[in-house]
N, C-alpha and C positions, 0 to 999 in steps of 0.2 A: 504494500500500500504506500502511496506517495506521501510527501511531507505535509500536505494539507490536512491529513487525518489526525488531528490533535484532540486533546481532552474536550475543548469547547465544541468541536464538531461532533464528537461522540455524544455529548449531552444533547445536542440538537437532534440527533438521530433517535435517542432513546427516551427522552422525556415526553410525557403524554400531553403534547401541545401542538398547535399547527406548525408544520414544517416548511410550508411554501414561502413565507416571508424570509426566513433565513436562507433558503435555497436561492431565492431571487437575489438577495444581497451577495451571496457567494458567487453567483454567475456574473453579476455586473461589476463587482469590486475585486474579484480575485482571478476569475477565469478569462472572461472576454474583455480584456483591458489593453490599453496602449502599452503599459509596462510589459505585459506578456508578449506582445507583438515585438517589442524591442529585444526581449530575451531570445526571440526566435529570428534575430537578425533582420527584422522588418520584412520577412518573407511570409505572406499571408497563408500559403499552403502549409508551411511548417507550423505556424500558429494554430491553424485549423486542426491538424493532426494531434498536436500536443494537448490542445484544449479538449478535443473530443475524447482523448484518453482519460483525462480527469473526470469529465462528465460521465463517461461510461462506467468508471469505477464507482462513482457516487450512485449512479442509478442501479448498478448491480447490488451495492450494499443496501440501498433503500428497498429494493424489491425483495431482498432476502430477509430484512429485519424490520422494515417500517413502511410497508406498501400502502399505508393509508394516504400517502402523498398523492396517489392516483385519484382518490376521492376529492382531495383539495383541488387538483387540476380540473376535475370535471364539474365542480360546484360552480354556481353562478357567480361571476366576478362582480366587484363593486361597480355600480352604475356610474360612479365618478370617473371611470376610465374609458367611457365610450366617446365616440366622435360627437354624439349629440350633447354630451356634457361639456366638451371643449367648446362647442359653438355657443352654448348657453353662457359660458364664462367670458368669451371673447366675441364681442358683437360683430366684428368683421373678420373673424379668424379664418385661416386657411389650413386645409388638411391635405397632406400627401400620404397616400397609402402605397407603399412599395410591396407589390405582390410577392410574397414568399421571402421577404427580408427577415433575417433572424437576429438574435442577440449577439451573434458573432460579429456582425457588422457595426455594432454600436460605436466602437472606437473610431471607425472610419466616418460615421455620420457626425460624431462630435468634432472630428478634425475638419470636416467640410463646413460645419457651422462656424468654426473659428475663422476659416479662410474667407467666408462670406460675411464676416463681422456681425453675426447674429449670436447674442448671448444664449447659453443653455440655461433655461429656467427650471427644467425638470428632466431627469433621465431615469426612468423607471421601467418596470415590466408591464406590458399589457397582456391580453390573452386572446387566443384564437377561439373559434367556436369548437364544440365537440360533436363530431370529429373535426380535425383541423382542415376543413375544406373551405374554399373561397366562397361558394354560394351560401353556405351556412353562416359564414361571418357577415355577409351582407344582410341577411335576414335576422340574425340573432345577436350581433355584437355592435353594429353601428349605432343602434338606438334611434333610428330615424323612421321606424314604422314600415320598413320595406319588406317585401316577400323574400323567400329564399330563391334568388336568381343570380346570374352572373353579372359582373360589373359592366360588361359591354352593353347591357340593356338598361342602364341607369339614366342615360341622357334624357330620355323622354318621360321619366317617372314624375307623376304629379306630386308625390310625397316630397320630392326635392324642390320643385317649383313653388309649392305652397309655403315652404320654409325659406324661400329666397336663397337657395343654394345653387350656385352654378357648378355644373359637373363637366370635367374634362378627362378624357380617356386616352392615355398614351400606350402605344403598343411596342415601340422600339426605342432604344437608347438615344438614337440620333434624331428622333422626331421633334420637329419644332411646332409649337402652338403659341398663339398670342393669348396672354392672360391679362384681361382688362382690370382696371382699378375701379370698376363700377361698385356701387354699394352692395352689400350682402356678403354671404359666405362663399368660399371656393372649396370644392372637393375635387382633388385630383387622384385618379387611380392610374398607376403605372404598372405595366405587366412585367417589368424587371424586378427581381431576377428570376421569378418563377418560370417564365417562358424559356429561359436559357437551359433549364434542367432537362428539356427535351432534346437538347443539342447532343450530337454524337460525341462531344468531348466531356460529357458529364459523367464520366466513368473513372475519373482520377481526382486526387486532391488538388492537383495543379489547376483544375478548372476554377477553383476558388480564387486563384490569383486574378483571373479575368473579371470576376465579380467585383473584387476590390478596386481594380482599375476603372471599370466601367461606371461605378457609382459616381465618380466625379462628373462624367458626361451627363448622367441622369440628373444629378443635382443642379447643374448649370441650366438645364432645360426646364426645370421645375421650381425648386426653391429660390434660385437666384432670379428667376423670371417673375416671381410673385411681387406684388407691391411691397416696397421696403418697410412701410409703416405698419404692416400687419403682423400679428402673432401667428406662428406656424406650428402645427402638430405634425410630426413625422412618425408614422407607425406602420404596421403590417397586418395582414389578415391571417397569416400563419407563418411558422418557422419551417424547418425541415431537419430531417435526420441526415447525417453523413455516415454512411455504412461502409467505411473502409475496412481493411483487413483487421480482424480481431475486435471489431466494434459492434458486433451483433450478438445478442443473447441466444446462444444455441438451444437453450431450454424452450425457446418459443418456436423452434422449427416445427412446422406442421400445424401450429395452433390457429393458423389463418384459413383452414380448410372451409369452415363455415362461411368465410368471406370470399370464397372463390379466388383465393390468392391475393386479394386486395388488402389494403390497410383498413378500410372501412366499407360498409355495404348497407344499403337500404333494402328492406325486405317487403315484398308485395303482400297484400292482405291475406292471400291464400297460402302463403309460405309459412312454415313453422319457424319461430325464432329460436336461435341457439340458446343454450343455458349460459348464464353469466358465470365466469370462472376468474381466477386470479389473472389470467392472461387475456381475457376478453371482456370488454365493456359492452353492456346491452341496455338500450333504452327502449323499453316495451311500448311506451306511449308513442314515441316517434318511429318505432319499428326500424331501428338501426343498430348496428354493432360496429365496434372498432377494436383493433389490436392495442393492447397495453404494452409499452416497452419497445426496446430496440430489436425489431424483428426484420431480418433480411428476407422479405417476401418477394413474390413475383413483381418485377418492376412495373411502375405505372406509366413511365414515359414510353412513347411509341418506339423510340430508339435512344440509346443503344440497349441491348438486352441486359447489359451489366451496369446500368445506371446506379450510382451509389448515393444519389440525392433523392429522398422520398419524403412525402408527408401524407396527411389524412389519418394518422393514427394518434395515439395518446402517449406522449413522452415530454420530458422537460423542453427539449429543443424544438419540438413541433408546436407545443401549446403556448409557451412563454415567448412573447414578442417584444420588440423595442417600442418604447413610448417616449419620444423626445419632444419637449415643448421649447420653442425658440422665441425669443423676444424680437421686437423690431430691429432692423439693421442699425448698427451704431455708426454715427458719422465720424 
């Protein structure tokens, strides 16, 4: 076991109290930090692999000794961390949702905020929906009264127009769109980095280097294009698992059979639901099930067959997401 496993950590794992707050602090303050990136010679892929090793050890320990953290991940999060709550606090606030962005990228987001002279007012964890799917996030976590639909269908939704929310949908890093300074809120959805996980290069840790580099391009087209006087929330709909060598829980092999090899699945009315087990979350009311933990299941990306970046299950890195609130640009 590595050096982070000290007496304080042992207490957090064994005392009968909520574990998620301390896990969030650990991830943000010890694992996914600029200091650890520097320890890895500023090479994002090295930082990814060393950080994932720490998280994997922690999740294996928790699964074996304190798996109640799964219940905390699945519980309804505080409404104070929804997009709707941010809009309620900031009259003309702007929101950028980076589809599939994870806590790993938080140091990069903070660095880009500094480059664009926007002070970081809050850097915390937000949460995906359960399971960690985009459509579920739209309907269940935005807090805007929307149905469970994909973000590409939001532009014409009356729920946004009635709340004076202008919606803009970006599909590629180099895409340019004009963002006006008209009154009202702005909601931007960017398909980066999730769309990249379908790329044929998404089978190695080095793929993460391109995510790190491309974030600067995406930032310039979105955050830096927003009116400088506005507050900005940067967040994500879900994270993702990195399932490199040795980073999958082999005890979960085959536990996804009821899901047809997927990380989650919705069941038709006539289909029998599987039994809930330590490895499988089942919501009988919504008729869905999802895998718990780091399972190397059948890949969801169309290609390549060996994609190591997955989501739609229930694990720390799929469910916990970045929540970064930025102040107006400093002169």
